Backbone as a printed PyTorch tensor [residue, N CA C, xyz], in Angstrom:
tensor([[[162.8770, 108.9950, 155.0110],
         [163.2930, 110.2420, 154.4750],
         [164.6670, 110.4540, 154.1470]],

        [[165.0180, 110.9430, 152.9710],
         [166.3960, 111.1050, 152.5740],
         [167.1830, 111.9880, 153.3980]],

        [[168.3650, 111.7300, 153.9300],
         [169.2260, 112.5270, 154.6710],
         [169.8000, 113.6730, 153.9530]],

        [[169.7780, 114.8360, 154.5370],
         [170.3080, 115.9890, 154.0180],
         [171.8230, 115.8860, 153.8290]],

        [[172.4160, 116.3960, 152.8000],
         [173.8990, 116.2890, 152.7120],
         [174.5050, 117.3810, 153.4540]],

        [[175.8540, 117.3200, 153.6910],
         [176.5590, 118.3410, 154.4620],
         [176.4180, 119.7120, 153.6920]],

        [[176.4850, 119.6390, 152.3480],
         [176.4730, 120.9080, 151.6800],
         [175.0410, 121.5510, 151.7670]],

        [[174.0790, 120.6970, 151.7530],
         [172.6530, 121.2510, 151.9580],
         [172.5760, 121.9480, 153.3090]],

        [[173.1010, 121.3090, 154.4140],
         [173.0300, 121.7140, 155.6920],
         [173.7810, 123.0960, 155.7910]],

        [[174.9500, 123.1940, 155.1920],
         [175.7300, 124.2830, 155.1310],
         [174.9650, 125.5700, 154.5130]],

        [[174.1840, 125.2410, 153.4550],
         [173.5290, 126.2940, 152.7340],
         [172.4070, 126.7830, 153.6670]],

        [[171.8100, 125.8380, 154.4570],
         [170.6440, 126.3300, 155.2370],
         [171.2030, 127.2580, 156.3740]],

        [[172.4140, 126.9110, 157.0000],
         [173.0060, 127.8460, 157.9800],
         [173.3560, 129.1070, 157.3590]],

        [[174.0510, 129.1550, 156.1470],
         [174.4340, 130.3970, 155.6180],
         [173.2240, 131.2560, 155.2930]],

        [[172.1940, 130.6120, 154.7090],
         [170.9220, 131.3080, 154.4820],
         [170.2870, 131.9890, 155.6790]],

        [[170.2500, 131.2080, 156.7290],
         [169.6040, 131.8670, 157.9680],
         [170.4550, 133.0090, 158.4850]],

        [[171.8000, 132.8510, 158.4820],
         [172.6880, 133.8710, 159.0730],
         [172.6210, 135.1370, 158.1190]],

        [[172.5360, 134.9150, 156.7400],
         [172.3500, 136.0750, 155.8430],
         [170.9910, 136.7980, 156.0500]],

        [[169.9650, 136.0380, 156.4020],
         [168.6670, 136.7800, 156.6380],
         [168.8270, 137.4920, 158.1170]],

        [[169.4980, 136.8440, 159.0050],
         [169.6590, 137.5870, 160.2300],
         [170.4820, 138.8190, 160.1920]],

        [[171.4660, 138.7030, 159.3580],
         [172.4610, 139.8450, 159.1970],
         [171.7310, 141.0580, 158.5210]],

        [[170.8400, 140.6930, 157.6600],
         [170.0260, 141.8050, 156.8750],
         [168.9010, 142.3990, 157.7180]],

        [[168.5980, 141.7780, 158.8410],
         [167.4110, 142.0270, 159.5660],
         [167.4670, 143.4360, 160.0640]],

        [[168.5960, 144.0250, 160.6180],
         [168.5600, 145.3230, 160.9170],
         [168.0470, 146.3940, 159.9300]],

        [[168.4240, 146.1350, 158.6540],
         [167.9260, 147.0750, 157.5680],
         [166.5570, 146.8890, 157.4170]],

        [[166.0840, 145.7330, 157.4620],
         [164.6130, 145.4860, 157.3360],
         [163.8110, 146.1190, 158.4650]],

        [[164.4140, 146.0750, 159.6360],
         [163.6300, 146.4840, 160.8100],
         [163.8460, 148.0500, 161.1270]],

        [[164.7030, 148.6560, 160.3270],
         [164.7570, 150.1610, 160.6360],
         [166.1510, 150.5810, 160.9360]],

        [[167.2020, 149.7650, 160.6020],
         [168.6110, 150.1630, 160.7350],
         [169.0400, 149.8870, 162.1810]],

        [[170.2640, 150.6210, 162.5490],
         [170.8470, 150.2100, 163.8000],
         [170.5070, 151.3230, 164.8310]],

        [[169.5520, 152.1120, 164.6270],
         [169.2430, 153.1870, 165.5670],
         [168.7520, 152.5570, 166.9290]],

        [[168.1690, 151.3840, 167.0340],
         [167.7710, 150.7320, 168.0810],
         [168.6390, 149.7740, 168.6870]],

        [[169.9230, 149.8330, 168.2990],
         [170.9720, 148.8430, 168.7030],
         [170.9360, 148.6690, 170.2460]],

        [[170.9990, 147.4460, 170.7450],
         [171.0620, 147.2190, 172.2480],
         [172.3070, 146.4410, 172.4120]],

        [[172.6340, 146.3830, 173.7440],
         [173.8610, 145.6100, 174.1610],
         [173.8320, 144.2060, 174.1550]],

        [[174.7780, 143.3680, 174.1090],
         [174.7290, 142.0270, 174.0020],
         [174.4450, 141.2880, 175.3640]],

        [[174.3410, 140.0650, 175.2970],
         [173.9690, 139.2470, 176.4380],
         [174.6660, 138.0070, 176.5980]],

        [[175.0160, 137.6490, 177.8930],
         [175.6130, 136.3500, 178.1860],
         [174.5090, 135.3450, 178.3710]],

        [[174.6200, 134.1560, 177.7980],
         [173.5030, 133.1930, 177.9600],
         [173.9240, 131.9650, 178.7000]],

        [[173.1240, 131.4910, 179.5380],
         [173.4710, 130.2240, 180.3000],
         [172.1490, 129.4970, 180.5690]],

        [[172.1380, 128.1790, 180.0980],
         [170.8950, 127.3670, 180.1750],
         [171.3310, 125.9380, 180.6570]],

        [[170.3610, 125.3380, 181.3420],
         [170.3800, 124.0170, 181.8820],
         [169.1380, 123.3770, 181.4760]],

        [[169.1030, 122.0980, 180.9690],
         [167.9330, 121.5130, 180.6020],
         [167.9250, 120.0760, 180.5140]],

        [[166.9810, 119.5830, 179.8340],
         [166.8660, 118.1040, 179.4540],
         [166.5870, 117.8030, 178.0260]],

        [[167.5240, 116.8430, 177.4990],
         [167.4180, 116.5310, 176.1010],
         [166.8130, 115.1310, 175.9780]],

        [[165.9400, 114.9830, 174.9680],
         [165.2600, 113.7030, 174.8330],
         [165.4810, 113.1560, 173.3470]],

        [[165.7080, 111.8520, 173.2420],
         [165.9980, 111.2460, 171.9830],
         [165.6140, 109.8760, 172.0970]],

        [[164.9030, 109.1400, 171.0970],
         [164.6820, 107.8090, 171.0680],
         [165.8300, 106.9750, 170.4410]],

        [[165.9780, 105.8090, 170.8040],
         [167.0110, 105.0120, 170.2680],
         [166.4670, 103.7450, 169.6090]],

        [[165.1950, 103.9000, 169.0530],
         [164.5650, 102.8240, 168.4080],
         [165.1890, 102.1480, 167.2520]],

        [[166.1510, 102.8560, 166.6960],
         [166.8120, 102.3670, 165.3670],
         [167.9420, 101.2880, 165.7190]],

        [[168.2660, 101.1570, 167.0920],
         [169.3830, 100.1780, 167.4200],
         [168.9430,  98.7720, 166.9030]],

        [[167.7910,  98.3200, 167.3070],
         [167.4200,  96.9940, 166.9860],
         [167.4690,  96.7880, 165.5350]],

        [[166.9360,  97.5970, 164.7500],
         [166.9840,  97.4190, 163.3240],
         [168.4080,  97.2950, 162.7530]],

        [[169.3150,  98.2500, 163.2590],
         [170.5480,  98.2280, 162.7330],
         [171.3170,  96.9010, 163.0990]],

        [[171.1760,  96.4520, 164.3920],
         [171.8650,  95.2310, 164.7690],
         [171.2260,  94.0500, 163.9380]],

        [[169.8980,  94.0070, 163.8180],
         [169.2530,  92.9510, 162.9760],
         [169.9820,  92.8710, 161.6260]],

        [[170.1030,  93.9460, 161.0480],
         [170.6980,  93.9370, 159.7220],
         [172.2010,  93.4460, 159.7070]],

        [[172.9270,  93.5020, 160.8020],
         [174.2340,  92.9340, 160.9530],
         [174.2240,  91.4120, 161.4240]],

        [[172.9600,  90.8240, 161.6000],
         [173.0080,  89.5060, 162.0270],
         [172.8660,  89.1950, 163.4950]],

        [[172.7300,  90.1640, 164.2220],
         [172.4970,  90.0220, 165.6680],
         [171.0000,  89.3700, 165.9550]],

        [[170.9240,  88.6050, 166.9540],
         [169.5600,  88.0440, 167.3230],
         [169.4310,  88.0990, 168.8100]],

        [[168.0990,  87.8500, 169.2170],
         [167.7320,  87.9560, 170.6300],
         [168.0590,  89.2960, 171.2610]],

        [[167.7200,  90.3300, 170.5530],
         [168.2040,  91.8390, 170.9470],
         [167.1730,  92.2620, 172.0190]],

        [[167.6650,  92.6370, 173.1280],
         [166.8460,  93.2200, 174.2330],
         [167.4800,  94.5200, 174.5680]],

        [[166.7130,  95.6210, 174.5530],
         [167.2850,  97.0410, 174.8560],
         [166.4430,  97.7260, 175.8990]],

        [[167.3000,  98.1610, 176.8790],
         [166.7460,  99.0060, 178.0030],
         [167.1370, 100.4650, 177.5240]],

        [[166.1130, 101.1570, 177.0180],
         [166.4640, 102.5260, 176.5220],
         [166.6460, 103.5630, 177.6310]],

        [[167.5620, 104.5110, 177.2700],
         [167.9190, 105.5800, 178.1800],
         [167.6430, 106.8240, 177.3250]],

        [[166.4880, 107.4400, 177.3080],
         [166.0540, 108.4690, 176.2950],
         [166.4080, 109.7550, 176.7420]],

        [[166.5910, 110.1160, 178.0980],
         [166.7260, 111.4310, 178.5680],
         [168.1340, 111.6560, 179.1550]],

        [[168.5470, 112.8390, 178.9550],
         [169.9150, 113.2900, 179.5630],
         [169.8520, 114.7240, 179.9210]],

        [[170.7070, 115.1550, 180.7730],
         [170.9150, 116.5750, 181.1600],
         [171.6490, 117.2880, 180.1760]],

        [[171.2050, 118.4070, 179.7080],
         [171.8730, 119.2460, 178.7710],
         [172.2500, 120.5680, 179.3150]],

        [[173.2390, 121.2990, 178.6310],
         [173.4350, 122.6970, 179.1700],
         [174.1620, 123.4380, 177.9120]],

        [[173.9970, 124.6920, 177.9800],
         [174.6860, 125.5630, 176.9390],
         [175.1430, 126.8180, 177.6360]],

        [[176.1180, 127.4290, 176.9130],
         [176.6330, 128.7180, 177.4530],
         [176.9940, 129.4660, 176.0230]],

        [[176.6640, 130.8310, 176.0010],
         [176.9870, 131.4660, 174.8250],
         [176.8340, 132.9330, 174.8680]],

        [[176.5980, 133.6280, 173.7590],
         [176.4810, 134.9890, 173.6050],
         [175.4260, 135.4480, 172.6300]],

        [[174.6120, 136.3620, 173.0710],
         [173.5310, 136.8480, 172.1020],
         [173.8660, 138.2140, 171.5160]],

        [[174.0900, 138.1670, 170.2760],
         [174.5230, 139.5080, 169.6110],
         [173.1840, 140.0850, 168.9920]],

        [[172.6920, 141.2960, 169.5550],
         [171.5330, 141.7420, 168.9550],
         [171.8610, 142.7250, 167.8640]],

        [[171.0010, 142.7100, 166.7880],
         [171.1700, 143.7730, 165.7620],
         [170.3040, 144.8370, 166.0400]],

        [[169.0540, 144.5860, 166.6860],
         [168.1400, 145.6350, 167.1860],
         [167.2450, 145.0110, 168.1450]],

        [[166.1840, 145.6560, 168.4910],
         [165.2910, 145.0750, 169.5760],
         [164.4660, 143.8440, 169.0610]],

        [[164.5460, 143.5080, 167.8190],
         [163.7380, 142.4210, 167.3270],
         [164.5040, 141.2770, 166.8180]],

        [[165.8660, 141.4240, 166.3960],
         [166.6740, 140.3350, 165.8400],
         [167.9410, 140.2700, 166.5680]],

        [[168.4280, 138.9230, 166.7590],
         [169.6330, 138.5970, 167.3900],
         [170.3230, 137.3830, 166.7330]],

        [[171.4780, 137.1700, 166.9220],
         [172.2280, 135.9600, 166.6020],
         [172.8420, 135.3920, 167.8680]],

        [[172.2890, 134.1230, 168.2100],
         [172.7280, 133.4510, 169.3630],
         [173.8130, 132.4240, 168.9440]],

        [[174.9610, 132.7040, 169.6190],
         [176.1510, 131.7180, 169.3010],
         [176.3930, 131.0780, 170.7560]],

        [[176.3380, 129.7040, 170.6570],
         [176.3700, 128.9340, 171.9700],
         [177.1780, 127.6960, 171.7700]],

        [[177.8720, 127.3080, 172.9020],
         [178.4350, 125.8800, 173.1020],
         [177.3220, 125.0480, 173.6040]],

        [[176.9280, 124.0760, 172.8830],
         [175.7450, 123.2640, 173.4190],
         [176.2170, 121.7510, 173.6000]],

        [[175.7300, 121.1370, 174.6960],
         [176.1520, 119.9020, 175.0920],
         [174.7880, 119.1500, 175.2580]],

        [[174.4040, 118.2160, 174.4340],
         [173.0750, 117.5570, 174.5320],
         [173.1240, 116.3890, 175.6260]],

        [[174.2230, 116.2170, 176.2290],
         [174.3180, 115.1180, 177.1940],
         [174.5480, 113.7640, 176.5690]],

        [[174.5800, 112.7430, 177.3190],
         [174.9280, 111.4630, 176.8180],
         [173.8130, 110.3650, 177.2400]],

        [[173.4430, 109.4500, 176.5500],
         [172.5440, 108.4050, 176.9260],
         [173.3410, 107.0360, 176.9190]],

        [[172.8760, 106.2060, 177.8020],
         [173.5270, 104.8480, 177.8990],
         [172.5480, 103.7110, 177.9050]],

        [[171.9650, 103.4790, 176.8010],
         [171.0700, 102.3240, 176.6630],
         [171.7720, 101.0290, 176.8510]],

        [[171.1680, 100.1520, 177.5710],
         [171.7190,  98.7090, 177.8960],
         [171.1680,  97.7580, 176.7650]],

        [[172.1670,  97.2980, 175.9960],
         [171.8570,  96.4740, 174.8160],
         [172.3890,  95.0300, 174.9770]],

        [[171.4900,  94.0450, 174.9710],
         [171.9290,  92.6640, 175.1170],
         [171.4890,  91.9000, 173.8220]],

        [[172.3510,  91.1040, 173.2570],
         [172.0870,  90.3880, 172.0560],
         [173.0240,  89.2420, 171.8780]],

        [[172.6190,  88.4190, 170.9280],
         [173.4250,  87.2000, 170.5470],
         [174.1780,  87.5300, 169.3210]],

        [[175.5140,  87.3290, 169.4610],
         [176.3720,  87.6650, 168.3540],
         [176.2090,  86.7740, 167.2110]],

        [[176.3800,  87.3530, 165.9720],
         [176.3400,  86.4930, 164.7850],
         [177.5090,  85.3840, 164.8010]],

        [[177.3800,  84.2830, 164.2010],
         [178.3690,  83.3740, 164.0830],
         [179.6660,  83.8840, 163.5130]],

        [[180.7610,  83.7360, 164.2110],
         [182.0670,  84.1550, 163.7470],
         [182.4530,  85.5640, 163.9880]],

        [[181.5940,  86.3360, 164.5930],
         [181.9130,  87.6610, 164.9630],
         [182.5690,  87.7620, 166.3910]],

        [[183.6240,  88.4440, 166.5650],
         [184.2980,  88.4880, 167.7680],
         [183.7890,  89.5610, 168.7080]],

        [[184.0600,  89.5160, 169.9470],
         [183.5800,  90.4580, 170.8240],
         [183.9850,  91.8390, 170.5270]],

        [[185.2150,  92.0930, 170.0460],
         [185.7750,  93.3260, 169.5580],
         [184.8180,  93.9290, 168.5050]],

        [[184.6210,  92.9730, 167.5520],
         [183.7800,  93.4240, 166.3190],
         [182.3870,  93.8060, 166.8380]],

        [[181.7640,  92.9970, 167.7440],
         [180.4450,  93.2910, 168.2570],
         [180.3470,  94.6720, 168.9460]],

        [[181.5400,  94.9640, 169.7000],
         [181.5620,  96.3460, 170.3210],
         [181.5200,  97.4000, 169.4630]],

        [[182.1740,  97.1750, 168.2200],
         [182.2930,  98.3210, 167.2880],
         [180.9870,  98.4660, 166.6430]],

        [[180.2840,  97.3110, 166.2750],
         [178.9320,  97.3220, 165.6100],
         [177.8920,  98.0880, 166.6770]],

        [[177.9030,  97.6630, 167.8560],
         [176.9880,  98.2860, 168.7530],
         [177.2010,  99.7820, 169.0010]],

        [[178.4960, 100.1520, 169.1920],
         [178.8720, 101.5680, 169.2150],
         [178.2990, 102.4390, 168.1530]],

        [[178.3700, 101.8870, 166.9060],
         [177.9770, 102.6420, 165.7060],
         [176.3650, 102.7340, 165.6780]],

        [[175.6510, 101.8000, 166.4250],
         [174.3110, 101.6520, 166.3610],
         [173.5840, 102.5040, 167.4650]],

        [[174.4080, 102.9760, 168.4720],
         [173.8310, 103.8770, 169.4540],
         [173.4500, 105.2200, 168.9240]],

        [[172.4560, 105.8860, 169.4640],
         [171.8730, 107.1590, 168.9760],
         [172.9900, 108.2560, 169.2720]],

        [[173.0370, 109.1120, 168.3180],
         [174.0840, 110.1800, 168.4210],
         [173.5260, 111.3740, 169.1720]],

        [[174.3720, 111.6790, 170.1200],
         [174.2880, 112.9020, 171.0240],
         [175.3910, 113.7890, 170.8020]],

        [[175.2450, 115.0630, 170.5580],
         [176.3070, 116.0300, 170.1560],
         [176.6810, 117.0980, 171.0400]],

        [[177.9820, 117.4660, 170.9590],
         [178.4270, 118.7080, 171.6780],
         [179.1370, 119.5880, 170.6880]],

        [[178.9600, 120.7980, 170.7920],
         [179.6500, 121.6500, 169.7550],
         [179.0480, 123.0260, 169.8110]],

        [[179.2460, 123.7200, 168.6320],
         [178.7330, 125.2230, 168.4290],
         [177.4060, 125.2690, 167.6050]],

        [[176.3760, 125.9270, 168.2530],
         [175.1870, 126.2560, 167.4440],
         [175.1340, 127.8310, 167.2360]],

        [[174.5940, 128.0510, 166.0530],
         [174.3840, 129.4750, 165.5720],
         [172.8720, 129.5320, 165.1750]],

        [[172.1790, 130.5620, 165.8330],
         [170.7830, 130.5810, 165.5830],
         [170.3540, 132.0180, 165.3990]],

        [[169.7210, 132.2550, 164.2760],
         [169.0030, 133.6430, 163.9640],
         [167.8240, 133.6570, 164.6650]],

        [[167.5320, 134.6310, 165.6950],
         [166.3960, 134.6520, 166.4690],
         [165.5400, 135.8860, 166.2530]],

        [[164.2550, 135.8510, 166.0990],
         [163.2770, 136.9330, 165.9900],
         [162.5810, 136.9920, 167.3770]],

        [[162.5970, 138.2510, 167.8220],
         [162.0160, 138.4150, 169.2530],
         [160.6430, 139.2900, 169.1730]],

        [[159.5250, 138.6990, 169.5070],
         [158.2570, 139.3430, 169.5080],
         [157.7720, 139.7960, 170.7570]],

        [[157.5200, 141.1790, 170.9100],
         [157.0790, 141.6800, 172.2160],
         [155.6900, 141.3230, 172.4290]],

        [[155.3900, 140.6650, 173.6050],
         [154.0080, 140.4680, 174.0850],
         [153.5690, 141.5230, 175.0560]],

        [[154.4700, 141.9150, 175.8260],
         [154.1680, 142.9510, 176.7870],
         [155.5170, 143.7200, 177.0850]],

        [[155.5170, 144.5770, 178.0660],
         [156.7250, 145.2640, 178.4630],
         [157.8240, 144.4030, 178.8760]],

        [[157.4780, 143.2320, 179.4650],
         [158.5570, 142.3160, 180.0720],
         [158.6130, 141.0100, 179.3700]],

        [[157.5570, 140.6270, 178.5240],
         [157.6470, 139.2740, 177.9760],
         [157.7460, 139.3980, 176.5640]],

        [[158.7150, 138.5460, 176.0080],
         [158.9320, 138.3540, 174.6390],
         [158.9880, 136.8820, 174.1960]],

        [[158.3520, 136.6500, 173.0380],
         [158.4010, 135.2830, 172.4640],
         [159.4700, 135.1550, 171.3330]],

        [[160.2050, 134.0250, 171.2990],
         [161.2800, 133.9970, 170.3710],
         [161.0490, 132.8570, 169.4230]],

        [[161.5080, 133.0760, 168.0750],
         [161.4290, 132.0050, 167.0920],
         [162.6400, 132.0220, 166.2890]],

        [[163.2650, 131.0720, 165.9440],
         [164.5210, 131.1360, 165.1360],
         [164.8930, 129.7210, 164.3850]],

        [[165.8760, 129.8480, 163.5700],
         [166.4830, 128.7050, 162.8780],
         [167.9530, 128.9290, 162.7850]],

        [[168.6760, 127.8170, 162.7570],
         [170.0820, 127.9090, 162.6190],
         [170.6780, 126.4720, 162.4330]],

        [[171.9300, 126.3700, 162.9230],
         [172.6860, 125.1030, 162.5650],
         [173.5620, 124.7550, 163.8410]],

        [[173.7350, 123.4090, 163.8990],
         [174.4230, 122.8260, 165.0830],
         [175.6680, 122.0390, 164.4610]],

        [[176.8320, 122.5090, 164.7500],
         [178.0930, 121.9480, 164.2730],
         [178.5830, 121.0530, 165.4070]],

        [[178.4690, 119.6470, 165.4410],
         [178.6070, 118.8560, 166.4830],
         [179.5940, 117.7500, 166.2990]],

        [[180.0780, 117.2210, 167.5250],
         [180.9100, 116.0310, 167.5890],
         [180.2300, 115.1580, 168.5600]],

        [[180.3550, 113.8250, 168.2590],
         [179.6830, 112.7350, 168.9160],
         [180.5870, 111.5800, 169.3100]],

        [[180.6040, 111.2130, 170.4730],
         [181.2850, 109.9010, 170.9710],
         [180.4090, 108.8360, 171.4700]],

        [[180.3320, 107.6920, 170.9720],
         [179.5240, 106.5560, 171.4580],
         [180.2730, 105.3080, 171.8660]],

        [[180.2600, 104.9180, 172.9960],
         [181.0650, 103.8040, 173.4520],
         [180.2340, 102.7030, 173.8650]],

        [[180.6870, 101.4670, 173.4590],
         [180.1440, 100.1130, 173.7570],
         [181.2070,  99.1790, 174.2510]],

        [[180.8320,  98.3250, 175.1940],
         [181.6930,  97.2490, 175.6420],
         [181.0580,  96.0040, 175.6480]],

        [[181.7220,  94.9390, 175.1160],
         [181.2390,  93.5440, 175.0460],
         [182.3440,  92.6750, 175.6510]],

        [[182.0540,  92.0970, 176.7830],
         [182.8830,  91.1200, 177.3940],
         [184.3100,  91.7300, 177.6460]],

        [[184.3350,  92.9540, 178.0780],
         [185.6800,  93.6400, 178.3010],
         [186.2550,  94.2890, 177.0780]],

        [[185.6630,  94.1350, 175.9240],
         [186.1820,  94.7010, 174.7390],
         [185.4280,  95.9590, 174.3900]],

        [[186.1110,  97.1120, 174.5450],
         [185.3610,  98.4220, 174.2840],
         [185.7940,  99.0440, 173.1040]],

        [[184.8350,  99.8500, 172.4410],
         [185.0090, 100.5880, 171.3000],
         [184.2400, 101.9130, 171.4330]],

        [[184.9750, 102.9300, 170.9290],
         [184.4750, 104.2830, 170.9840],
         [184.3470, 104.7450, 169.4570]],

        [[183.1270, 105.1880, 169.1000],
         [182.8670, 105.5580, 167.7270],
         [182.8280, 107.0160, 167.7400]],

        [[183.5550, 107.8070, 166.9570],
         [183.6210, 109.1990, 166.9880],
         [183.0780, 109.6680, 165.6030]],

        [[182.1340, 110.6470, 165.5720],
         [181.5360, 111.2490, 164.4500],
         [181.3800, 112.7360, 164.5490]],

        [[181.2080, 113.4660, 163.5580],
         [180.8090, 114.8660, 163.5320],
         [179.8820, 115.1470, 162.4290]],

        [[179.1830, 116.2950, 162.5020],
         [178.3410, 116.7960, 161.3780],
         [177.7990, 118.1290, 161.6440]],

        [[176.9380, 118.5680, 160.7210],
         [176.1960, 119.7830, 160.8520],
         [174.7480, 119.5480, 160.6610]],

        [[173.8650, 119.8580, 161.6350],
         [172.6440, 119.5540, 161.6680],
         [171.6310, 120.7970, 161.8080]],

        [[170.4520, 120.9570, 161.0440],
         [169.6100, 122.0700, 161.2570],
         [169.0330, 122.0950, 162.5680]],

        [[168.6750, 123.2690, 163.0730],
         [168.1530, 123.5870, 164.4300],
         [167.1370, 124.4740, 164.4100]],

        [[165.9700, 124.0960, 165.1040],
         [164.8260, 124.9830, 165.3270],
         [164.7310, 125.4770, 166.6840]],

        [[164.2970, 126.6460, 166.9380],
         [164.3290, 127.3460, 168.2440],
         [162.9020, 128.0320, 168.4440]],

        [[162.2870, 127.8240, 169.6810],
         [161.2790, 128.4980, 170.1040],
         [161.4420, 128.7660, 171.5790]],

        [[161.0840, 129.9760, 172.1140],
         [161.3270, 130.3300, 173.4590],
         [160.4050, 131.4840, 173.8960]],

        [[160.4490, 131.7590, 175.2460],
         [159.8370, 132.8810, 175.8580],
         [160.7220, 133.4400, 176.8980]],

        [[160.6760, 134.7340, 176.9440],
         [161.6740, 135.3860, 177.8430],
         [160.8610, 136.3780, 178.6740]],

        [[161.3340, 136.4080, 179.9490],
         [160.7400, 137.4210, 180.9440],
         [161.7690, 138.2890, 181.4830]],

        [[161.6350, 139.5820, 181.4310],
         [162.6090, 140.5280, 181.8230],
         [162.3570, 140.8450, 183.3580]],

        [[163.3340, 140.2290, 184.2080],
         [163.3260, 140.4010, 185.5710],
         [163.7490, 141.8290, 185.8990]],

        [[164.7830, 142.2720, 185.3140],
         [165.2400, 143.6580, 185.4330],
         [165.7650, 144.0320, 183.9860]],

        [[166.0280, 145.2490, 183.8630],
         [166.5750, 145.6880, 182.4720],
         [167.7820, 144.8720, 181.9930]],

        [[168.5710, 144.2960, 182.9120],
         [169.7930, 143.6270, 182.5280],
         [169.6520, 142.0380, 182.6770]],

        [[168.5870, 141.6350, 183.5000],
         [168.4890, 140.1340, 183.6780],
         [167.1690, 139.6110, 183.1840]],

        [[167.2800, 138.5710, 182.3120],
         [166.0520, 138.0470, 181.6850],
         [166.1090, 136.4960, 182.0300]],

        [[164.8700, 136.0210, 182.3720],
         [164.7540, 134.5680, 182.4980],
         [164.2300, 134.0270, 181.1550]],

        [[164.9520, 132.9410, 180.7480],
         [164.7580, 132.3270, 179.4400],
         [164.1880, 130.9130, 179.5500]],

        [[163.0930, 130.6850, 178.8250],
         [162.6260, 129.2160, 178.6410],
         [162.6240, 128.9670, 177.2070]],

        [[163.4630, 127.9200, 176.7690],
         [163.4150, 127.6280, 175.3390],
         [163.3640, 126.2690, 174.9400]],

        [[162.9560, 125.9790, 173.7500],
         [162.8320, 124.5480, 173.2090],
         [163.6450, 124.5890, 171.9410]],

        [[164.3570, 123.5520, 171.6650],
         [165.2080, 123.4670, 170.4510],
         [164.9890, 121.9820, 169.9170]],

        [[164.9940, 121.9600, 168.6700],
         [164.9700, 120.6470, 167.9250],
         [166.1540, 120.5570, 167.0010]],

        [[167.0710, 119.6800, 167.2480],
         [168.2170, 119.4360, 166.4060],
         [167.9780, 118.1390, 165.5810]],

        [[168.0380, 118.3210, 164.2460],
         [167.7420, 117.1190, 163.2950],
         [168.9350, 116.2970, 163.0350]],

        [[169.3220, 115.4720, 164.0470],
         [170.5210, 114.6430, 164.0280],
         [170.3430, 113.6170, 162.9310]],

        [[171.5060, 112.9390, 162.6150],
         [171.2660, 111.8680, 161.5060],
         [170.4740, 110.8210, 161.8250]],

        [[170.4090, 110.3640, 163.0520],
         [169.5990, 109.0430, 163.3900],
         [168.1910, 109.3300, 163.8680]],

        [[168.1910, 110.2390, 164.9270],
         [166.8990, 110.6960, 165.5210],
         [167.0890, 112.0380, 165.9720]],

        [[165.9110, 112.8260, 165.8900],
         [165.9310, 114.2160, 166.2720],
         [166.2370, 114.2820, 167.8580]],

        [[166.7590, 115.2450, 168.2720],
         [167.0370, 115.5020, 169.6990],
         [166.2840, 116.7130, 170.0850]],

        [[165.2780, 116.5910, 170.9910],
         [164.4810, 117.6970, 171.4840],
         [165.1550, 118.1830, 172.8760]],

        [[165.3260, 119.4000, 172.9850],
         [165.9560, 119.9940, 174.2040],
         [165.0690, 121.0930, 174.8050]],

        [[164.5950, 120.9500, 176.1030],
         [163.9720, 121.9160, 176.7530],
         [164.8030, 122.4140, 177.8650]],

        [[165.0080, 123.7670, 177.9790],
         [165.9560, 124.2260, 178.9770],
         [165.5190, 125.5400, 179.4650]],

        [[165.9740, 125.8530, 180.6930],
         [165.7010, 127.1820, 181.3680],
         [167.0280, 127.8730, 181.7210]],

        [[166.9950, 129.1150, 181.5370],
         [168.2600, 129.8440, 181.9150],
         [168.1520, 131.3760, 182.0450]],

        [[169.2870, 131.9060, 181.9520],
         [169.3200, 133.3920, 182.0290],
         [169.9410, 134.1030, 180.9360]],

        [[169.6230, 135.2850, 180.5700],
         [170.3360, 136.1910, 179.6300],
         [170.7390, 137.4530, 180.4480]],

        [[171.9600, 137.5980, 180.5800],
         [172.5420, 138.6750, 181.3630],
         [173.0280, 139.7170, 180.5100]],

        [[172.5080, 140.8710, 180.3250],
         [172.9770, 142.0110, 179.4140],
         [174.1230, 142.7050, 180.0630]],

        [[175.1020, 143.2210, 179.0850],
         [176.1730, 143.9070, 179.5680],
         [176.4460, 145.0490, 178.6100]]])
């Protein structure tokens, strides 16, 4: 599948934010404006690293053996800006955690350990940390329960480190990726809500799925 360009991703984010910004008008104006909420979540992110072997094979590595590390602890903190009782914009700092797969391989003839460390670092799966912006629609199921669905973007930075025979290399990259959001919220009190959410970030190498639980504290 062809990768989306940065400009395409930017258009997606701008579009979803524009739709979210117009939601109050569509839903009946600002008469039902509610206060904002502080968001805090802890979860588990999962991502495959199956592309490592293919990338290293292309570079001439042989005898490749990979012990994958697919899961990592994730967390996020942020602010929910409500336009009304149905629409909000969630702005969060998201850390997808880090994975540390163990890669063993025979180096191509003539390649130094330092060069091999650089190649392996680039082949490791990308996990990001940065800012996410998501337009969220809240659907009331009952007086206390709401279901959430949204779309947005994740502006991330990633660091991947590899070491070969004492030679280390850290590869740094950044980008903007589309983000899908599904969740369910239970109002414990008028100001405290328990949140369970699933997010899918479409990273350049592999998608990162993130399931987390947390709280929304209104103020």
